[in-house]
One Martini backbone bead per residue (centre of mass of N, CA, C, O) as a GRO file, in nm:
protein
  297
    1MET     BB    1   5.456   4.012  -0.584
    2PRO     BB    2   5.367   3.726  -0.699
    3LYS     BB    3   5.071   3.560  -0.829
    4GLN     BB    4   4.840   3.270  -0.780
    5ARG     BB    5   4.594   3.427  -0.747
    6ASP     BB    6   4.630   3.404  -0.382
    7LEU     BB    7   4.935   3.312  -0.412
    8GLY     BB    8   5.217   3.412  -0.273
    9TYR     BB    9   5.543   3.471  -0.432
   10GLY     BB   10   5.922   3.430  -0.407
   11PRO     BB   11   6.251   3.484  -0.291
   12PHE     BB   12   6.117   3.471   0.027
   13THR     BB   13   5.964   3.201   0.088
   14ARG     BB   14   6.163   3.020   0.223
   15ASP     BB   15   6.219   3.206   0.464
   16LYS     BB   16   5.930   3.199   0.561
   17VAL     BB   17   5.902   2.895   0.615
   18LYS     BB   18   6.133   2.879   0.815
   19ALA     BB   19   6.031   3.075   1.024
   20PHE     BB   20   5.754   2.943   1.068
   21THR     BB   21   5.858   2.678   1.177
   22SER     BB   22   6.027   2.785   1.423
   23ILE     BB   23   5.792   2.932   1.573
   24LEU     BB   24   5.593   2.687   1.583
   25GLN     BB   25   5.785   2.496   1.737
   26MET     BB   26   5.807   2.667   1.986
   27HIS     BB   27   5.511   2.696   2.054
   28MET     BB   28   5.443   2.387   2.081
   29ALA     BB   29   5.642   2.306   2.290
   30ILE     BB   30   5.528   2.483   2.515
   31ALA     BB   31   5.232   2.397   2.500
   32ARG     BB   32   5.285   2.097   2.574
   33ALA     BB   33   5.399   2.137   2.841
   34VAL     BB   34   5.148   2.261   2.966
   35TRP     BB   35   4.957   2.024   2.896
   36HIS     BB   36   5.114   1.810   3.066
   37ARG     BB   37   5.082   1.953   3.334
   38TYR     BB   38   4.746   1.956   3.299
   39ARG     BB   39   4.628   1.663   3.215
   40TYR     BB   40   4.431   1.596   3.465
   41ARG     BB   41   4.220   1.823   3.340
   42SER     BB   42   4.155   1.779   3.043
   43PRO     BB   43   4.259   1.939   2.809
   44SER     BB   44   4.236   2.070   2.527
   45PRO     BB   45   4.317   2.094   2.231
   46TYR     BB   46   4.515   2.203   2.007
   47LEU     BB   47   4.488   2.517   1.832
   48TYR     BB   48   4.450   2.560   1.471
   49LEU     BB   49   4.453   2.869   1.271
   50ASP     BB   50   4.403   2.906   0.916
   51LEU     BB   51   4.307   3.183   0.718
   52THR     BB   52   4.539   3.118   0.459
   53ALA     BB   53   4.608   2.820   0.354
   54GLY     BB   54   4.580   2.702   0.070
   55PRO     BB   55   4.725   2.406  -0.102
   56GLY     BB   56   5.003   2.321   0.078
   57PHE     BB   57   5.180   2.502  -0.098
   58ALA     BB   58   5.417   2.781  -0.166
   59ASN     BB   59   5.539   2.720  -0.474
   60PRO     BB   60   5.416   2.712  -0.810
   61GLU     BB   61   5.708   2.717  -0.974
   62GLN     BB   62   5.776   2.444  -0.891
   63PRO     BB   63   5.809   2.142  -1.010
   64ASN     BB   64   5.777   2.057  -0.700
   65ALA     BB   65   5.563   2.175  -0.479
   66SER     BB   66   5.617   1.986  -0.219
   67VAL     BB   67   5.883   2.091  -0.120
   68THR     BB   68   5.721   2.361  -0.027
   69LEU     BB   69   5.557   2.393   0.233
   70GLY     BB   70   5.268   2.474   0.360
   71SER     BB   71   5.131   2.554   0.663
   72PRO     BB   72   4.946   2.315   0.712
   73LEU     BB   73   5.191   2.105   0.667
   74VAL     BB   74   5.370   2.208   0.881
   75PHE     BB   75   5.190   2.160   1.120
   76LEU     BB   76   5.126   1.845   1.068
   77GLU     BB   77   5.422   1.762   1.100
   78LEU     BB   78   5.467   1.877   1.400
   79ALA     BB   79   5.199   1.749   1.548
   80THR     BB   80   5.318   1.428   1.473
   81LYS     BB   81   5.583   1.497   1.657
   82PRO     BB   82   5.851   1.528   1.827
   83LEU     BB   83   5.990   1.801   2.024
   84PRO     BB   84   6.215   2.020   2.098
   85MET     BB   85   6.363   2.182   2.379
   86GLY     BB   86   6.468   2.417   2.239
   87HIS     BB   87   6.829   2.337   2.210
   88SER     BB   88   6.772   2.062   2.262
   89LYS     BB   89   6.900   1.707   2.166
   90GLU     BB   90   6.736   1.529   2.427
   91ARG     BB   91   6.480   1.705   2.468
   92PHE     BB   92   6.138   1.592   2.446
   93VAL     BB   93   5.808   1.653   2.331
   94ASP     BB   94   5.510   1.526   2.311
   95PRO     BB   95   5.241   1.484   2.151
   96ILE     BB   96   4.920   1.627   2.099
   97PRO     BB   97   4.609   1.704   2.077
   98PHE     BB   98   4.431   1.825   1.779
   99GLU     BB   99   4.277   2.131   1.619
  100SER     BB  100   4.185   2.209   1.276
  101HIS     BB  101   4.155   2.521   1.079
  102PHE     BB  102   4.087   2.584   0.721
  103PHE     BB  103   4.105   2.863   0.523
  104GLU     BB  104   3.958   2.862   0.179
  105LYS     BB  105   3.813   3.025  -0.102
  106ASP     BB  106   3.959   2.845  -0.314
  107PRO     BB  107   3.833   2.560  -0.460
  108GLU     BB  108   4.108   2.436  -0.574
  109TYR     BB  109   4.276   2.470  -0.312
  110ALA     BB  110   4.089   2.309  -0.127
  111THR     BB  111   4.109   2.041  -0.286
  112GLU     BB  112   4.407   2.013  -0.261
  113LEU     BB  113   4.437   2.020   0.050
  114GLN     BB  114   4.262   1.766   0.102
  115LYS     BB  115   4.463   1.569  -0.022
  116ARG     BB  116   4.718   1.648   0.175
  117ILE     BB  117   4.554   1.582   0.467
  118MET     BB  118   4.430   1.289   0.485
  119SER     BB  119   4.648   1.129   0.639
  120TYR     BB  120   4.628   1.299   0.911
  121GLN     BB  121   4.334   1.223   0.993
  122GLN     BB  122   4.421   0.935   1.101
  123SER     BB  123   4.529   1.033   1.346
  124PRO     BB  124   4.485   1.009   1.687
  125LEU     BB  125   4.546   1.325   1.746
  126CYS     BB  126   4.304   1.383   1.580
  127GLN     BB  127   4.004   1.548   1.666
  128HIS     BB  128   4.009   1.787   1.429
  129MET     BB  129   3.937   1.864   1.077
  130GLU     BB  130   3.900   2.165   0.864
  131ILE     BB  131   3.763   2.292   0.561
  132HIS     BB  132   3.693   2.633   0.474
  133GLN     BB  133   3.512   2.747   0.193
  134VAL     BB  134   3.621   3.062   0.277
  135ASP     BB  135   3.618   3.362   0.399
  136TYR     BB  136   3.723   3.443   0.713
  137ALA     BB  137   3.543   3.720   0.706
  138HIS     BB  138   3.288   3.593   0.712
  139PRO     BB  139   3.004   3.641   0.911
  140ASN     BB  140   2.850   3.350   0.867
  141TYR     BB  141   3.124   3.131   0.774
  142GLY     BB  142   3.357   3.222   0.927
  143LEU     BB  143   3.521   3.312   1.211
  144PRO     BB  144   3.292   3.460   1.350
  145ALA     BB  145   3.111   3.196   1.360
  146LEU     BB  146   3.292   3.023   1.522
  147LEU     BB  147   3.322   3.199   1.778
  148LYS     BB  148   3.027   3.215   1.847
  149ASP     BB  149   2.989   2.912   1.881
  150TRP     BB  150   3.208   2.875   2.111
  151GLY     BB  151   3.298   3.108   2.255
  152VAL     BB  152   3.467   3.155   2.557
  153GLN     BB  153   3.817   3.019   2.568
  154GLU     BB  154   4.032   3.066   2.821
  155TYR     BB  155   4.200   2.754   2.809
  156ARG     BB  156   4.292   2.783   2.507
  157TYR     BB  157   4.543   2.646   2.312
  158GLY     BB  158   4.735   2.816   2.049
  159LEU     BB  159   4.720   2.919   1.684
  160LEU     BB  160   4.701   3.207   1.485
  161TYR     BB  161   4.713   3.230   1.121
  162VAL     BB  162   4.823   3.506   0.881
  163ASP     BB  163   4.851   3.528   0.511
  164PRO     BB  164   4.756   3.786   0.266
  165SER     BB  165   4.942   3.851   0.020
  166GLY     BB  166   4.965   4.187   0.076
  167ASP     BB  167   4.748   4.225   0.240
  168LEU     BB  168   4.535   4.306   0.483
  169PRO     BB  169   4.416   4.213   0.765
  170ASP     BB  170   4.165   4.164   0.979
  171PHE     BB  171   4.176   4.327   1.288
  172ASP     BB  172   3.900   4.293   1.407
  173ILE     BB  173   3.888   3.979   1.404
  174LEU     BB  174   4.158   3.942   1.564
  175ALA     BB  175   4.038   4.072   1.816
  176GLN     BB  176   3.798   3.875   1.854
  177ALA     BB  177   3.983   3.632   1.889
  178ALA     BB  178   4.146   3.738   2.147
  179ARG     BB  179   3.893   3.741   2.328
  180ALA     BB  180   3.795   3.439   2.289
  181LEU     BB  181   4.132   3.348   2.279
  182PRO     BB  182   4.361   3.448   2.505
  183ARG     BB  183   4.562   3.175   2.472
  184VAL     BB  184   4.594   3.252   2.170
  185GLU     BB  185   4.811   3.309   1.938
  186ILE     BB  186   4.927   3.559   1.707
  187LEU     BB  187   5.013   3.532   1.347
  188ILE     BB  188   5.180   3.750   1.129
  189HIS     BB  189   5.198   3.824   0.782
  190ILE     BB  190   5.370   4.121   0.664
  191SER     BB  191   5.380   4.433   0.477
  192ALA     BB  192   5.512   4.728   0.561
  193THR     BB  193   5.502   4.884   0.293
  194VAL     BB  194   5.187   4.877   0.251
  195ILE     BB  195   5.128   5.059   0.501
  196LYS     BB  196   5.290   5.306   0.394
  197ARG     BB  197   5.143   5.349   0.126
  198ARG     BB  198   4.869   5.372   0.238
  199SER     BB  199   4.917   5.625   0.407
  200ARG     BB  200   5.013   5.804   0.170
  201ALA     BB  201   4.788   5.765  -0.059
  202HIS     BB  202   4.520   5.803   0.185
  203ASN     BB  203   4.582   5.950   0.447
  204ILE     BB  204   4.660   5.732   0.677
  205PRO     BB  205   4.756   5.715   1.007
  206GLU     BB  206   4.803   5.431   1.022
  207ARG     BB  207   5.018   5.198   1.159
  208LEU     BB  208   5.152   4.929   1.271
  209MET     BB  209   5.099   4.967   1.587
  210ASP     BB  210   4.799   5.062   1.556
  211LEU     BB  211   4.710   4.778   1.455
  212LEU     BB  212   4.806   4.607   1.697
  213ASN     BB  213   4.643   4.773   1.917
  214LYS     BB  214   4.367   4.622   1.859
  215ILE     BB  215   4.501   4.387   1.992
  216PRO     BB  216   4.470   4.188   2.286
  217LYS     BB  217   4.817   4.205   2.350
  218GLY     BB  218   5.099   4.232   2.558
  219GLN     BB  219   5.290   4.100   2.339
  220TRP     BB  220   5.565   4.130   2.088
  221LEU     BB  221   5.693   3.978   1.804
  222ILE     BB  222   5.962   4.048   1.572
  223ARG     BB  223   6.086   4.056   1.236
  224ASP     BB  224   6.338   4.077   1.051
  225THR     BB  225   6.467   4.170   0.766
  226LEU     BB  226   6.589   4.151   0.441
  227PRO     BB  227   6.804   4.227   0.223
  228GLY     BB  228   6.612   4.357  -0.056
  229ASP     BB  229   6.326   4.389   0.090
  230ASN     BB  230   6.095   4.621  -0.021
  231PHE     BB  231   5.836   4.493   0.140
  232GLN     BB  232   5.893   4.417   0.435
  233TRP     BB  233   5.889   4.117   0.556
  234THR     BB  234   5.688   4.012   0.847
  235PHE     BB  235   5.669   3.906   1.160
  236LEU     BB  236   5.393   3.864   1.414
  237MET     BB  237   5.357   3.812   1.776
  238GLY     BB  238   5.080   3.766   1.985
  239THR     BB  239   5.089   3.787   2.352
  240SER     BB  240   5.015   3.697   2.716
  241ALA     BB  241   5.239   3.518   2.815
  242HIS     BB  242   5.357   3.371   3.120
  243ASP     BB  243   5.538   3.297   3.383
  244ARG     BB  244   5.578   3.244   3.714
  245HIS     BB  245   5.758   3.526   3.711
  246GLY     BB  246   5.624   3.730   3.488
  247GLU     BB  247   5.753   3.637   3.220
  248PRO     BB  248   5.783   3.608   2.911
  249LEU     BB  249   5.750   3.314   2.734
  250PHE     BB  250   5.805   3.473   2.467
  251ARG     BB  251   6.136   3.595   2.345
  252GLY     BB  252   6.247   3.457   2.094
  253LEU     BB  253   6.453   3.428   1.773
  254LYS     BB  254   6.747   3.522   1.672
  255GLY     BB  255   6.827   3.315   1.454
  256GLU     BB  256   6.528   3.433   1.305
  257ARG     BB  257   6.490   3.750   1.389
  258PHE     BB  258   6.344   3.745   1.660
  259PHE     BB  259   6.184   3.996   1.872
  260HIS     BB  260   6.127   4.173   2.126
  261LEU     BB  261   5.974   4.484   2.180
  262ASP     BB  262   6.137   4.544   2.461
  263THR     BB  263   6.383   4.552   2.279
  264PRO     BB  264   6.621   4.710   2.101
  265GLU     BB  265   6.585   4.538   1.847
  266GLY     BB  266   6.277   4.566   1.824
  267GLN     BB  267   6.258   4.875   1.801
  268ARG     BB  268   6.432   4.913   1.560
  269VAL     BB  269   6.254   4.741   1.361
  270LEU     BB  270   5.984   4.900   1.411
  271GLU     BB  271   6.088   5.174   1.306
  272ARG     BB  272   6.149   5.082   1.016
  273LEU     BB  273   5.849   4.962   0.962
  274THR     BB  274   5.682   5.235   1.022
  275TYR     BB  275   5.887   5.416   0.871
  276THR     BB  276   6.035   5.606   0.668
  277LYS     BB  277   6.330   5.739   0.587
  278ALA     BB  278   6.232   6.040   0.601
  279GLU     BB  279   6.099   6.026   0.875
  280ARG     BB  280   6.345   5.933   1.036
  281GLN     BB  281   6.509   6.191   0.972
  282ARG     BB  282   6.317   6.382   1.109
  283ARG     BB  283   6.334   6.229   1.394
  284GLY     BB  284   6.648   6.143   1.443
  285GLN     BB  285   6.660   5.793   1.390
  286LEU     BB  286   6.881   5.754   1.173
  287SER     BB  287   7.080   5.468   1.127
  288PHE     BB  288   7.302   5.258   1.063
  289ASP     BB  289   7.188   4.966   0.854
  290PHE     BB  290   7.218   4.654   0.706
  291GLY     BB  291   6.890   4.652   0.656
  292GLU     BB  292   6.887   4.858   0.456
  293ASP     BB  293   6.722   5.029   0.181
  294SER     BB  294   6.726   5.231  -0.080
  295GLN     BB  295   6.392   5.183  -0.115
  296ASP     BB  296   6.290   5.273   0.134
  297LEU     BB  297   5.952   5.363   0.281
   0.00000   0.00000   0.00000
C-alpha cells in the first residue's frame, strides 16, 4: 500500500470510505435514537474520537483530493444532517449535539484538516471540536492524557476510530479507552496480513482475535475482504451494547459485508483473516471461498 507521509491509499480506498460511511451512519442513527429517548436527562453530546485523522481527504493522488472525504469530514457531514433509520426512506432521526477530537501528528496534515473543518465549527450542534497535533499514543498529550482528564464516563455515547495505515494500533490504549468510555464503540481498520506476517517473522503468537481480546468489548463485527486484496483490509467494531431484550444492538450490515462474530459468516471471515492458507489446511478448515486469494498469507 503506497503512503504519502503517513497517509495510506490504494485501489481499495474508495471501498474503505464507503464502508466507513455506512457503519458510521448506522451507529450514529442508533445512538441518536437512544439520545433522544433520554434527552430529558440532558445526556452528553455524541463523542467522536478519530485517532489517525489525516488531512481531511482520503486519496492524495486524486486531481481534486476533496472528492474522496477523509474520516473527519465523513463524520462531520453525517453529524450535521438527519439520518435514515435502518433501511427506511421515510423515517429519519434528527442530529444531536456532538463533540469531536481529531488526533494528527503530521503538522502539515493538521493544518490542512483545520482549514477543512472550520465551517463545521460554526454549527450550533458542535459543542466542542479540537485537533490534537500529536501522536494519539503520546502518554502526556495524546489520548491517555485526555482519558485521565475526563475520568470514567459510563453513560457517554459515541465512536472511537483508528486507521493506522498498515501499522498496528496500540491495543493497550484502545483497552484503556474502552474501560473509561464503556458505551463508546471502537472501530478499527486494519490489515490482517500484517498481523500474520508479524507473527511469522518474529515468532509472535498473538493473532487477530488475541489482540481484540485485549479490548473489553462483549461483541465484535467484522467486515469481509474483497477479492484481490492481498493485505486483507478489514474493519472490526467492538461493542457491548444490547437492546432491551438482551440482543446485540449492532447486528451488522450484510450489504457492506459486516457480520457479527457470533454468526457463521462472521466466524468464516475471522478464520480466514486469522490463519494463513497453510495453517487452515493443517486445521482441516479450508473450504472453497470466492473471497480466497492465491497469495493469501
